[in-house]
C-alpha positions as CSV (number, residue, x, y, z in Angstrom):
1,M,46.7,-47.7,13.9
2,N,45.5,-51.1,15.7
3,K,41.6,-52.9,14.1
4,N,39.9,-51.2,17.8
5,H,40.7,-47.9,17.0
6,Y,40.4,-48.1,12.9
7,A,36.5,-49.4,13.8
8,E,35.8,-47.0,16.4
9,L,36.3,-44.4,14.3
10,K,34.6,-45.7,11.6
11,Q,31.9,-46.3,13.9
12,K,32.0,-42.0,15.4
13,I,31.9,-40.7,11.6
14,T,29.2,-43.1,11.0
15,Q,27.0,-41.7,13.9
16,L,28.8,-37.9,13.2
17,N,26.9,-38.1,9.2
18,N,23.3,-39.8,10.4
19,E,23.1,-36.8,12.4
20,T,24.2,-34.6,9.7
21,T,21.8,-35.7,7.8
22,S,19.0,-35.5,11.0
23,Y,20.2,-31.8,11.8
24,L,19.4,-31.1,7.7
25,S,16.4,-32.5,7.5
26,E,15.3,-31.0,10.3
27,I,16.7,-27.4,8.6
28,K,14.6,-28.4,5.3
29,D,11.7,-29.0,6.9
30,L,11.8,-25.8,8.4
31,V,12.8,-23.9,5.9
32,S,9.8,-24.8,4.4
33,N,6.9,-24.0,7.2
34,M,8.7,-20.4,6.6
35,K,7.9,-20.3,2.9
36,E,4.7,-21.7,3.8
37,K,3.5,-19.1,6.1
38,Q,1.6,-16.4,4.3
39,K,2.0,-13.7,5.9
40,L,-0.8,-10.4,5.7
41,N,1.3,-7.0,5.6
42,V,0.8,-3.6,3.8
43,I,1.3,-0.2,4.1
44,S,-0.2,2.7,2.6
45,Y,1.0,6.4,2.3
46,F,0.9,10.5,0.7
47,S,4.2,12.0,-0.1
48,Y,2.6,15.6,-1.4
49,S,4.4,18.5,-2.3
50,F,3.0,22.2,-1.5
51,N,2.1,25.6,-3.1
52,I,0.6,27.7,-0.2
53,S,0.1,31.2,-2.0
54,H,-0.1,33.9,1.3
55,D,-2.1,36.4,-1.7
56,K,-5.5,36.5,-1.3
57,D,-5.8,36.5,-5.0
58,K,-4.2,33.6,-5.5
59,E,-5.0,29.3,-5.3
60,S,-3.3,27.2,-2.5
61,L,-1.9,23.8,-4.0
62,I,-1.1,20.3,-3.0
63,I,-0.1,18.1,-5.4
64,G,0.1,14.6,-3.8
65,T,0.2,10.3,-4.3
66,Y,-1.4,7.8,-2.5
67,H,0.4,4.6,-2.6
68,I,0.0,0.8,-1.6
69,H,2.7,-0.8,-0.7
70,N,2.7,-5.0,-0.5
71,L,5.4,-6.0,2.6
72,G,3.9,-9.5,2.8
73,N,4.0,-13.0,1.2
74,K,0.6,-12.9,0.2
75,L,-1.1,-11.1,-2.9
76,L,-3.7,-8.7,-2.2
77,T,-6.4,-9.2,-4.1
78,N,-9.5,-6.5,-5.4
79,P,-7.5,-3.1,-3.4
80,Y,-9.8,-0.1,-3.7
81,I,-9.1,3.5,-1.5
82,C,-10.6,6.1,0.3
83,I,-8.8,9.3,0.4
84,K,-11.7,12.1,3.1
85,L,-11.6,15.6,2.7
86,S,-11.8,16.7,6.2
87,P,-14.9,18.8,7.0
88,D,-15.9,22.2,6.0
89,S,-12.3,22.7,4.5
90,P,-12.0,24.3,1.9
91,F,-10.3,22.2,-0.3
92,S,-10.9,20.8,-3.6
93,F,-9.9,17.6,-5.5
94,T,-8.9,16.4,-8.6
95,G,-7.0,13.4,-10.2
96,K,-6.8,11.6,-13.0
97,Y,-10.0,9.4,-12.3
98,L,-12.8,8.4,-14.1
99,N,-15.9,7.6,-13.2
100,K,-18.4,4.6,-14.2
101,K,-20.5,6.5,-16.8
102,T,-16.7,6.6,-19.0
103,N,-16.4,5.6,-21.9
104,L,-14.3,2.1,-21.9
105,T,-12.2,2.8,-25.3
106,M,-11.0,5.8,-22.9
107,K,-10.5,3.4,-20.0
108,K,-6.2,3.4,-19.6
109,P,-4.5,-0.3,-18.0
110,D,-3.7,2.2,-15.4
111,A,-6.7,5.3,-14.8
112,W,-8.1,4.9,-11.3
113,E,-12.4,4.3,-11.1
114,R,-14.4,6.5,-9.4
115,L,-17.0,3.4,-7.4
116,N,-19.2,6.5,-5.5
117,E,-21.1,9.9,-6.3
118,Q,-19.5,12.4,-8.3
119,S,-21.9,14.7,-5.8
120,D,-19.2,13.8,-3.0
121,K,-17.0,16.3,-3.0
122,Q,-16.0,15.3,0.8
123,E,-15.5,10.8,-0.1
124,F,-13.7,9.6,-3.5
125,W,-13.9,5.9,-3.5
126,L,-11.5,4.9,-6.3
127,R,-10.5,1.7,-7.5
128,P,-7.4,0.7,-9.7
129,F,-9.4,-0.2,-13.2
130,K,-6.5,-3.1,-14.3
131,E,-4.6,-3.6,-10.8
132,Q,-7.1,-6.5,-9.8
133,S,-4.1,-7.5,-7.0
134,V,-1.3,-6.4,-5.2
135,V,1.8,-8.8,-5.1
136,P,4.4,-8.9,-2.7
137,S,6.4,-6.2,-2.9
138,Q,4.8,-4.8,-5.6
139,I,3.6,-0.5,-4.8
140,L,0.5,0.4,-6.3
141,S,0.1,4.5,-6.0
142,F,-3.0,6.4,-7.0
143,P,-0.9,9.8,-9.0
144,N,-0.3,13.7,-9.2
145,F,-3.4,14.3,-7.6
146,Q,-4.1,18.1,-6.4
147,V,-6.3,20.0,-4.1
148,K,-6.3,23.2,-5.1
149,W,-7.6,26.3,-2.2
150,L,-7.4,30.3,-2.1
151,P,-6.1,32.0,1.3
152,N,-8.7,34.4,1.5
153,E,-9.6,33.6,5.7
154,S,-8.3,31.4,7.9
155,Y,-8.4,27.9,6.4
156,S,-7.7,24.7,7.8
157,G,-8.5,20.8,6.8
158,S,-6.8,17.1,6.5
159,I,-6.6,14.8,3.7
160,M,-6.8,11.0,5.1
161,G,-6.3,8.0,3.2
162,F,-7.5,4.4,4.0
163,T,-6.4,1.4,1.9
164,Y,-9.1,-1.8,1.5
165,C,-8.8,-4.9,-0.3
166,D,-9.9,-8.9,0.2
167,E,-7.9,-9.7,2.7
168,F,-8.7,-6.2,4.6
169,Q,-12.0,-5.3,4.1
170,E,-12.7,-2.9,7.7
171,G,-9.6,-1.4,6.1
172,I,-6.1,0.6,6.8
173,P,-5.6,3.3,7.7
174,A,-2.9,5.9,5.7
175,V,-0.1,5.6,8.2
176,N,0.5,9.5,7.5
177,Q,-2.3,12.0,7.1
178,I,-1.7,15.5,5.3
179,Y,-3.2,18.6,8.4
180,V,-2.5,21.8,6.9
181,N,-4.0,25.8,8.6
182,G,-3.2,29.0,7.6
183,T,-4.5,32.9,7.7
């Protein structure tokens, strides 16, 4: 190999190395920008099971859990939920939540607190007692609530859920609702 070919080859290798370094720098910038972009993405949904009685003297029952899943890469702060029963439904809602008057010693870390008045039998505004945020990929749940009714006549009703936080002050409806009707 003569000196001209060797110099030419060396120049090509240097040029390719410079291009590779430039490309790697651009890729690093793109990846860095992707990490910096904060996305908000949250879904909420019910999981539940039924025990429906066709005997007029026996209660029918739904046991459910309301989930908030942070699918984004940004923290959700101050989460709270609203579980709403349809008007004129025969449903009675119970769950493991505390009211504002509950003794502080009874409040467990996974407890939920009711924000609205106990006398309201259609809307249940609840927030986690200790959880002030939902980190990316975390699922926060209000577990094992119960909805009961007596099927002594035709019945129909729905249970809707909404999620709120500082980032979604207008609220986000659950991706599913619970509908029940029967005769």
